[in-house]
VOGU-3710 file (C-alpha; in Angstrom, 3 decimals, decimal comma):
1> mtaanrpsll> 116,279/62,787/83,337  119,260/64,954/84,153  120,818/65,238/87,603  119,485/68,790/87,994  115,884/67,673/87,370  116,001/64,521/89,481  114,091/64,807/92,761  116,428/64,628/95,706  115,656/63,844/99,301  116,218/67,484/100,220
11> rvllpvlgcl> 113,700/68,664/97,618  111,068/66,411/99,127  111,903/66,932/102,778  112,123/70,737/102,798  108,406/71,354/102,196  107,444/68,518/104,538  109,652/69,740/107,376  108,613/73,325/106,783  104,962/72,277/106,856  105,299/70,336/110,110
21> gfaaawvlla> 107,435/72,974/111,775  105,136/75,844/110,897  102,045/73,901/111,987  103,699/73,110/115,340  104,623/76,761/115,868  101,072/77,772/114,929  99,606/75,399/117,526  101,947/76,709/120,219  101,143/80,333/119,435  97,404/79,615/119,312
31> rmlqsqaswl> 97,672/77,939/122,702  99,500/80,946/124,133  97,013/83,447/122,656  93,947/81,257/123,353  92,692/81,816/119,801  92,861/80,170/116,396  95,615/82,589/115,286  94,282/82,261/111,742  96,251/85,357/110,734  99,219/82,992/110,473
41> aplaaldvaw> 97,828/81,475/107,258  99,437/84,106/104,978  102,733/83,626/106,816  102,397/79,871/106,317  101,919/80,507/102,594  105,086/82,584/102,532  106,984/79,874/104,401  105,756/77,159/102,035  106,654/79,179/98,938  110,097/79,844/100,364
51> mlqlgriqpg> 110,638/76,130/101,121  109,648/75,211/97,569  112,025/77,816/96,211  114,836/76,516/98,443  114,049/73,024/97,200  114,550/74,389/93,675  111,109/73,400/92,472  110,793/75,160/89,113  108,301/78,051/88,915  105,077/77,243/87,139
61> wtriglamat> 101,769/75,556/87,696  103,338/72,647/89,549  104,942/74,887/92,157  101,769/76,963/92,479  99,704/73,820/93,012  102,207/72,410/95,493  102,304/75,695/97,403  98,534/75,894/97,662  98,141/72,231/98,617  100,904/72,418/101,199
71> tlvviglanw> 99,446/75,603/102,677  96,102/73,832/102,966  97,846/70,962/104,762  99,485/73,422/107,196  96,097/75,015/107,922  94,551/71,583/108,463  97,366/70,342/110,690  97,285/73,522/112,752  93,525/73,273/113,259  93,795/69,582/114,147
81> giaateigrs> 96,597/70,354/116,600  94,681/73,206/118,219  91,595/71,022/118,666  93,687/68,136/120,005  95,501/70,422/122,436  92,271/71,823/123,849  90,621/68,414/124,233  93,786/66,779/125,543  94,235/69,477/128,161  90,842/68,735/129,680
91> mgllpwesal> 91,553/64,988/129,639  95,079/65,180/131,025  96,709/64,101/127,746  99,725/65,574/126,041  98,936/67,276/122,710  100,463/64,522/120,561  98,638/61,820/122,561  95,367/63,626/122,066  96,083/64,239/118,363  96,521/60,512/117,784
101> rlgsdyawql> 93,274/59,661/119,595  91,122/62,434/118,156  88,705/61,056/115,600  88,105/62,824/112,313  84,387/63,465/112,930  84,999/64,940/116,372  87,949/67,004/115,114  85,868/68,334/112,222  83,085/69,331/114,630  85,535/71,125/116,933
111> iqlantradl> 87,220/72,901/114,022  83,847/74,092/112,703  82,886/75,413/116,141  86,217/77,150/116,734  86,579/78,952/113,388  84,683/82,120/112,605  84,090/83,722/109,219  87,079/85,963/109,843  89,241/82,861/110,319  87,972/81,444/107,030
121> vwyalglala> 88,855/84,714/105,294  92,408/84,476/106,670  92,664/80,884/105,413  91,407/81,875/101,961  93,868/84,767/101,886  96,664/82,371/102,825  95,732/80,008/99,991  95,557/82,852/97,477  98,888/84,254/98,610  100,457/80,803/98,359
131> gvfarr> 99,713/80,873/94,649  101,054/84,403/94,293  104,224/83,757/96,310  104,925/80,513/94,425  104,938/82,269/91,054  108,201/84,025/91,830
//
């Protein structure tokens, strides 16, 4: 394996940090707007594709798969954070305290109740665009 192909810490951390940062911004904006802000999914896809490109992940099926999987993780983290923020607010907990205490079954129920069909369309569009953006 040559030095150019060897995974570096930066290559691994860029998508992870981008994913966490975008999900945190999504939760904050959703809290401000009092909505799911699902229209951010295509922007998350663009951010993920850009992070993979900055990390010099070679174009191809691997980058497309990584972009789509990472976009799905951002959508999931944002939904988890939004649910945790809403529940934590009513219980007097900070968002990260609530996120750590929120069980998966309860979070899934809250996410299902909060998302409409329009939100699901935005998420699907974000996943599709992640594949398109990652091709370049």
